PAZAPA-4460 file (N, C-alpha, C; in steps of 0.05 Angstrom, whole numbers, plus 32768, in hexadecimal, padded with zeros to 4 digits):
% residues 177
    n_x    n_y    n_z   ca_x   ca_y   ca_z    c_x    c_y    c_z   seq   type   mol
   7826   8210   7BB0   782D   8202   7BC8   7816   81EF   7BCF     1      M     A
   781D   81D9   7BD9   7809   81C4   7BE1   77FA   81CD   7BFA     2      A     A
   77E5   81BF   7C01   77D6   81C4   7C19   77E8   81BF   7C31     3      L     A
   77EA   81D3   7C43   77FA   81D1   7C5B   77E8   81D0   7C73     4      S     A
   77F0   81C0   7C87   77E1   81BE   7CA0   77F4   81C4   7CB7     5      T     A
   77EA   81D5   7CCA   77F9   81DB   7CE2   77E9   81D2   7CFA     6      F     A
   77F7   81CB   7D0E   77EA   81C4   7D27   77F4   81D6   7D3D     7      E     A
   77E2   81E1   7D4C   77EA   81F4   7D61   77EA   8210   7D57     8      G     A
   77F0   8223   7D68   77EF   823F   7D5F   7806   8245   7D4B     9      P     A
   7800   8257   7D39   7814   8261   7D26   7816   827F   7D2A    10      V     A
   782F   8288   7D2C   7833   82A5   7D31   7844   82B0   7D1A    11      K     A
   783C   82C7   7D11   784C   82D5   7CFD   7850   82F2   7D07    12      S     A
   7868   82FB   7D07   786D   8317   7D0F   7869   832A   7CF8    13      L     A
   7866   831F   7CE0   7862   8330   7CC9   7846   832E   7CBD    14      G     A
   7835   831C   7CC8   781A   8318   7CBE   7818   8303   7CA8    15      G     A
   77FF   82FD   7CA1   77F9   82EA   7C8C   77E8   82F8   7C77    16      F     A
   77EB   82F2   7C5E   77DA   82FD   7C4A   77D7   82EA   7C33    17      Y     A
   77C1   82ED   7C25   77BC   82DE   7C0D   77BE   82F0   7BF5    18      S     A
   77C9   82E6   7BE0   77CA   82F7   7BC8   77CA   82E5   7BAF    19      Q     A
   77C5   82F1   7B99   77C4   82E3   7B80   77A8   82DD   7B76    20      G     A
   77A6   82D4   7B5D   778C   82D1   7B51   777B   82BB   7B5E    21      P     A
   7786   82A9   7B6C   7776   8293   7B78   7769   829C   7B92    22      N     A
   776E   82B4   7B9C   7762   82BD   7BB5   7746   82CA   7BB0    23      T     A
   773F   82CF   7B97   7725   82DA   7B90   7719   82C8   7B7B    24      V     A
   7700   82BF   7B80   76F2   82AE   7B6D   76DB   82BD   7B61    25      I     A
   76D8   82BD   7B47   76C3   82CB   7B39   76AC   82B7   7B32    26      N     A
   7694   82BC   7B3D   767D   82AC   7B34   7670   82BC   7B1D    27      L     A
   7677   82B4   7B05   766F   82C3   7AED   7651   82C2   7AE8    28      A     A
   7648   82D5   7AD8   762C   82D6   7ACF   7625   82BB   7AC1    29      N     A
   760E   82B1   7AC7   7605   8298   7ABB   7609   8280   7ACD    30      G     A
   7616   8283   7AE4   761A   826D   7AF7   7600   8263   7B02    31      T     A
   75EE   8274   7B0A   75D3   826F   7B14   75D2   8261   7B2F    32      N     A
   75DF   824A   7B32   75E0   823C   7B4C   75FC   8230   7B50    33      T     A
   7605   8231   7B69   761F   8226   7B6F   761E   821D   7B8C    34      I     A
   762A   8206   7B91   762E   81FB   7BAC   764C   81FE   7BB2    35      T     A
   7652   820D   7BC8   766E   8211   7BCF   767A   81F9   7BDD    36      L     A
   7694   81F6   7BDB   76A2   81E2   7BEA   76BA   81EF   7BF8    37      D     A
   76C3   81E3   7C0D   76D8   81EF   7C1E   76F2   81F4   7C0F    38      V     A
   76FE   81E0   7C02   7718   81E4   7BF5   7718   81FA   7BE0    39      P     A
   7703   81FD   7BD1   7702   8210   7BBB   76FC   822C   7BC4    40      T     A
   76EA   822F   7BD8   76DF   824A   7BDD   76E5   8256   7BF9    41      Y     A
   76EC   8245   7C0D   76F1   8250   7C28   7709   8263   7C28    42      A     A
   7705   8279   7C36   771B   828C   7C3A   7721   829E   7C22    43      G     A
   7710   829D   7C0E   7714   82AD   7BF6   76FE   82C1   7BF3    44      K     A
   7702   82D5   7BE2   76ED   82E8   7BDB   76DF   82DD   7BC3    45      V     A
   76C4   82DB   7BC5   76B4   82D0   7BAF   76A5   82E7   7BA3    46      I     A
   76AC   82EE   7B8A   769F   8304   7B7C   7686   82F9   7B6D    47      R     A
   7670   8306   7B71   7658   82FD   7B63   7651   8312   7B4D    48      T     A
   764F   8308   7B35   7649   8318   7B1E   7630   830D   7B10    49      N     A
   761F   8301   7B1F   7606   82F5   7B15   75EF   8300   7B25    50      D     A
   75DD   830E   7B19   75C7   831B   7B27   75B3   8307   7B32    51      A     A
   75B2   82EF   7B26   75A0   82DA   7B2F   75B0   82C1   7B35    52      T     A
   75B6   82BD   7B4F   75C9   82A8   7B57   75C0   829D   7B71    53      L     A
   75C2   8282   7B74   75BE   8275   7B8D   75D9   8268   7B95    54      V     A
   75E3   8271   7BAC   75FD   8266   7BB7   75F6   8256   7BCF    55      I     A
   75FD   823C   7BCF   75F9   822B   7BE6   7613   8227   7BF5    56      T     A
   7613   822E   7C0E   762A   822B   7C1F   762F   820E   7C26    57      L     A
   7648   8206   7C2B   764D   81EA   7C33   763F   81E3   7C4D    58      P     A
   7636   81CA   7C4F   762A   81C0   7C67   763E   81C1   7C7E    59      T     A
   7636   81CA   7C95   7649   81CC   7CAC   764E   81B0   7CB6    60      I     A
   7668   81AB   7CB9   7672   8191   7CC4   7682   8197   7CDD    61      V     A
   767A   818C   7CF4   7688   8191   7D0D   7695   8178   7D19    62      T     A
   7696   8163   7D09   76A1   814A   7D12   76BE   814D   7D1B    63      T     A
   76C5   8143   7D32   76E0   8145   7D3D   76F1   8130   7D2E    64      A     A
   770B   8136   7D2D   771E   8123   7D22   771F   8109   7D33    65      S     A
   7722   80F3   7D26   7724   80DA   7D35   773E   80D9   7D45    66      A     A
   773D   80CD   7D5C   7755   80CB   7D6D   7769   80B9   7D5F    67      T     A
   7761   80A7   7D4D   7773   8096   7D3F   7784   80A5   7D2A    68      S     A
   777E   80BF   7D25   778C   80CE   7D11   77A8   80D6   7D1A    69      A     A
   77B0   80CF   7D32   77CB   80D5   7D3B   77CA   80EE   7D4C    70      G     A
   77E2   80F8   7D52   77E2   8110   7D64   77D5   8128   7D56    71      P     A
   77C7   8137   7D65   77BA   814F   7D5A   77A2   8149   7D49    72      G     A
   779B   815B   7D38   7783   8157   7D27   778B   814C   7D0C    73      T     A
   7778   8140   7CFF   777B   8134   7CE5   777B   814A   7CCF    74      D     A
   7790   814D   7CBF   7790   8162   7CAB   777B   815D   7C95    75      P     A
   7770   8145   7C94   775C   813F   7C80   7740   8141   7C8B    76      N     A
   773D   814D   7CA2   7723   814F   7CAF   770F   815D   7C9D    77      T     A
   76F6   8156   7C9F   76E0   8163   7C91   76D4   817A   7CA1    78      L     A
   76DD   817C   7CBB   76D3   8191   7CCC   76D9   81AC   7CBF    79      N     A
   76C4   81BD   7CBC   76C8   81D7   7CAF   76C2   81EF   7CC2    80      N     A
   76C4   81EB   7CDC   76C0   8201   7CEF   76D6   8216   7CE9    81      I     A
   76CD   822F   7CE8   76E0   8245   7CE3   76E4   824D   7CC6    82      G     A
   76DA   823E   7CB3   76DD   8246   7C97   76CA   825D   7C91    83      T     A
   76D4   826F   7C80   76C4   8287   7C79   76C1   8289   7C5B    84      S     A
   76AB   8295   7C53   76A5   829A   7C37   769C   82B7   7C34    85      Y     A
   76AC   82C7   7C26   76A6   82E3   7C23   769C   82E8   7C06    86      T     A
   7684   82F5   7C05   7678   82FB   7BEB   7679   8319   7BE6    87      F     A
   7681   8320   7BCE   7681   833C   7BC6   766E   833E   7BAE    88      F     A
   7659   834E   7BB1   7645   8351   7B9B   764F   8366   7B88    89      I     A
   7656   835E   7B70   7660   8370   7B5C   764B   8379   7B48    90      E     A
   7637   8368   7B44   7621   836F   7B32   7608   836F   7B43    91      T     A
   75F8   8384   7B41   75E0   8386   7B52   75CF   836D   7B50    92      A     A
   75C7   8363   7B67   75B7   834A   7B68   759A   8351   7B60    93      A     A
   758D   833E   7B54   7570   833F   7B51   7564   8328   7B61    94      T     A
   7571   8311   7B61   7569   82FA   7B71   7583   82EB   7B78    95      T     A
   7591   82F5   7B8C   75AA   82E8   7B94   75A6   82DD   7BB0    96      L     A
   75A7   82C2   7BB3   75A2   82B5   7BCD   75BB   82A7   7BD6    97      N     A
   75C1   82AA   7BF0   75D6   829A   7BFD   75C7   8289   7C11    98      I     A
   75CA   826E   7C0D   75B9   825C   7C1D   75CA   8247   7C2A    99      V     A
   75BF   823A   7C3F   75CC   8223   7C4C   75BE   820A   7C43   100      T     A
   75C5   81F4   7C4F   75B8   81DA   7C49   759D   81D7   7C55   101      D     A
   7593   81EB   7C64   7579   81EA   7C71   757B   81E3   7C8E   102      G     A
   7590   81D4   7C96   7595   81CD   7CB2   75A5   81E3   7CBF   103      T     A
   75B9   81ED   7CB0   75CA   8202   7CBA   75BB   821D   7CB9   104      D     A
   75BF   822E   7CCD   75B1   8248   7CCE   75C5   825F   7CD1   105      K     A
   75BB   8277   7CCD   75CC   828F   7CCF   75C9   829B   7CEB   106      F     A
   75DF   82A5   7CF6   75E0   82B6   7D0E   75F2   82CE   7D06   107      V     A
   75F0   82E3   7D16   7601   82FB   7D10   75EF   8312   7D07   108      G     A
   75F9   8322   7CF4   75E9   8339   7CEA   75F5   8344   7CD1   109      S     A
   75E4   8352   7CC2   75EC   8361   7CAA   75E4   837E   7CAD   110      L     A
   75F5   8390   7CA5   75EE   83AC   7CA5   75E3   83B3   7C89   111      L     A
   75CD   83C1   7C88   75C1   83C9   7C6F   75C3   83E8   7C6D   112      M     A
   75CD   83F1   7C56   75CF   840E   7C51   75BF   8414   7C38   113      V     A
   75AB   8425   7C3A   759B   842E   7C23   75AB   8443   7C14   114      A     A
   75AF   843F   7BFA   75C0   8451   7BEB   75B0   8467   7BDD   115      T     A
   7595   8466   7BE0   7584   847B   7BD3   757D   8491   7BE6   116      D     A
   7569   84A0   7BDF   7561   84B7   7BF0   7558   84AE   7C0C   117      A     A
   754E   8496   7C0E   7545   848C   7C29   755C   848C   7C3C   118      A     A
   7574   8485   7C33   758C   8486   7C42   758C   8478   7C5D   119      G     A
   757A   8466   7C61   7579   8458   7C7B   7590   8444   7C7E   120      A     A
   759A   8441   7C97   75AE   842D   7C9D   75A2   841D   7CB5   121      T     A
   75A1   8403   7CB1   7596   83F3   7CC7   75A4   83D8   7CC6   122      T     A
   75A2   83C9   7CDC   75AE   83AF   7CDE   7598   839A   7CE0   123      G     A
   759E   8382   7CD5   758B   836C   7CD6   7599   8353   7CE1   124      Y     A
   758B   8345   7CF3   7595   832C   7CFE   7582   8316   7CF5   125      A     A
   758D   82FF   7CEF   757B   82E9   7CE7   756B   82DE   7CFD   126      P     A
   7554   82D3   7CF6   7543   82C4   7D0A   754F   82A8   7D0D   127      G     A
   7545   829A   7D21   7550   827F   7D28   754E   826B   7D11   128      A     A
   753A   826F   7CFF   7536   825B   7CEA   7541   8265   7CCF   129      A     A
   754E   827C   7CCE   7557   8287   7CB4   756F   8278   7CA9   130      N     A
   756B   826E   7C90   7580   8260   7C82   7584   826B   7C66   131      D     A
   7578   8282   7C60   757B   8290   7C46   7583   82AD   7C4A   132      F     A
   7594   82B7   7C39   7598   82D4   7C36   7590   82DA   7C1A   133      I     A
   757B   82EA   7C17   756F   82F0   7BFD   7573   830D   7BF6   134      K     A
   7584   8312   7BE1   758A   832C   7BD8   757A   8332   7BBE   135      L     A
   756E   834A   7BBD   755E   8350   7BA5   7568   8369   7B97   136      N     A
   757E   8375   7BA0   7589   838D   7B93   757B   83A6   7B9A   137      G     A
   7566   83A5   7BAB   7559   83BD   7BB4   7554   83BB   7BD2   138      T     A
   753C   83B4   7BDB   7534   83B5   7BF7   7543   83A1   7C09   139      T     A
   754B   838A   7BFF   755A   8377   7C10   7578   8377   7C09   140      T     A
   7581   838B   7BFB   759D   838F   7BF6   75A7   837F   7BDE   141      G     A
   75C1   8382   7BD9   75CD   8375   7BC2   75D5   8387   7BAC   142      G     A
   75D5   83A2   7BB1   75DF   83B5   7B9D   75FD   83B0   7B9C   143      I     A
   7609   83B4   7B85   7626   83B0   7B81   7635   83BF   7B96   144      A     A
   7648   83B1   7BA3   7658   83BC   7BB9   7651   83AF   7BD3   145      G     A
   763B   83A0   7BD4   7633   8392   7BEC   7647   837B   7BF1   146      S     A
   764A   8373   7C0B   765B   835C   7C11   7650   834D   7C29   147      W     A
   7654   8333   7C2A   764B   8322   7C40   7661   830D   7C45   148      I     A
   7666   8308   7C5F   7678   82F2   7C66   7668   82DF   7C78   149      T     A
   766A   82C5   7C71   765D   82B0   7C80   7673   829E   7C8B   150      C     A
   7674   829A   7CA6   7689   828A   7CB3   767C   8274   7CC3   151      T     A
   7686   825C   7CC0   767C   8245   7CCF   7684   824A   7CEC   152      V     A
   7670   824D   7CFD   7675   8253   7D19   7673   823B   7D2C   153      L     A
   765F   822A   7D27   765A   8212   7D37   7647   8201   7D29   154      A     A
   763F   81EB   7D35   762C   81D9   7D29   7613   81E9   7D21   155      A     A
   760B   81E7   7D08   75F3   81F4   7CFE   75F2   8212   7CFF   156      N     A
   760A   821F   7D02   760A   823D   7D04   761F   8249   7CF2   157      K     A
   7615   8258   7CDE   7626   826A   7CCE   7624   8286   7CD9   158      Y     A
   763A   8291   7CE1   763C   82AD   7CEB   763E   82BF   7CD2   159      Y     A
   762C   82D2   7CCF   762B   82E3   7CB8   7630   8300   7CC0   160      V     A
   763F   830E   7CB0   7644   832A   7CB3   7648   8337   7C98   161      T     A
   7643   8351   7C96   7647   835E   7C7C   7638   8378   7C7B   162      G     A
   763B   8385   7C64   762D   839E   7C5E   761F   839B   7C44   163      V     A
   7605   839F   7C44   75F4   839D   7C2C   75EC   83B9   7C24   164      L     A
   75ED   83BF   7C0A   75E4   83D8   7BFF   75C8   83D2   7BF4   165      L     A
   75B5   83E2   7BFB   7599   83DF   7BF2   758D   83F9   7BEA   166      G     A
   7573   83F8   7BE4   7565   8411   7BDD   7548   840E   7BE4   167      S     A
   753B   8424   7BE6   751E   8424   7BEE   751B   841F   7C0C   168      G     A
   7504   8414   7C13   74FF   840C   7C2F   750C   83F1   7C34   169      T     A
   7524   83F2   7C40   7533   83D9   7C43   7526   83C5   7C56   170      V     A
   752B   83AC   7C51   751F   8396   7C61   7534   8381   7C66   171      A     A
   752F   836F   7C78   7542   835A   7C7E   7547   8347   7C66   172      T     A
   7560   8340   7C61   7566   832D   7C4C   7564   8310   7C56   173      P     A
   7560   830C   7C70   755F   82F1   7C7B   7543   82E5   7C78   174      F     A
   7543   82CB   7C71   752A   82BD   7C6D   752D   829F   7C73   175      A     A
   7517   8291   7C75   7516   8274   7C78   7514   8267   7C5D   176      D     A
   751E   824F   7C5B   751B   8241   7C41   74FF   823A   7C3A   177      S     A
***
């Protein structure tokens, strides 16, 4: 089906769901660096199978549709408010980074669960300047089974949520570039 655009509220009494092979994208081993784009990655589950990977999120665009676009909003708008990117870590990370363009920052929080004898569970919130999520497969999380969702919330703000599996004395995965 082609790209469809709706204006106004849409109601379904039976719900909406995505299915099929195009709803999950596999970032295979050997990718090393990737810059995401909205049409290819937004709203899908992104499986990471590369222990050393740098994933750059799309730059946040909050530009309003031009009034000359006709009634309602422009279906070709570059505005990406509300788009989400969900990452599922399938292979334990050694150096897996989710980064922004440096201008956009993270807000929200991540829950960290230590899977070893330490067994600690704690939450981490990013600082005002944090634009990196750094997973190392141990203290900052990224053991297989971890997941993170980043959603464009507003100008320069990615809302982040998820559960990271870690080990040892866990520490915040948030950092500055």
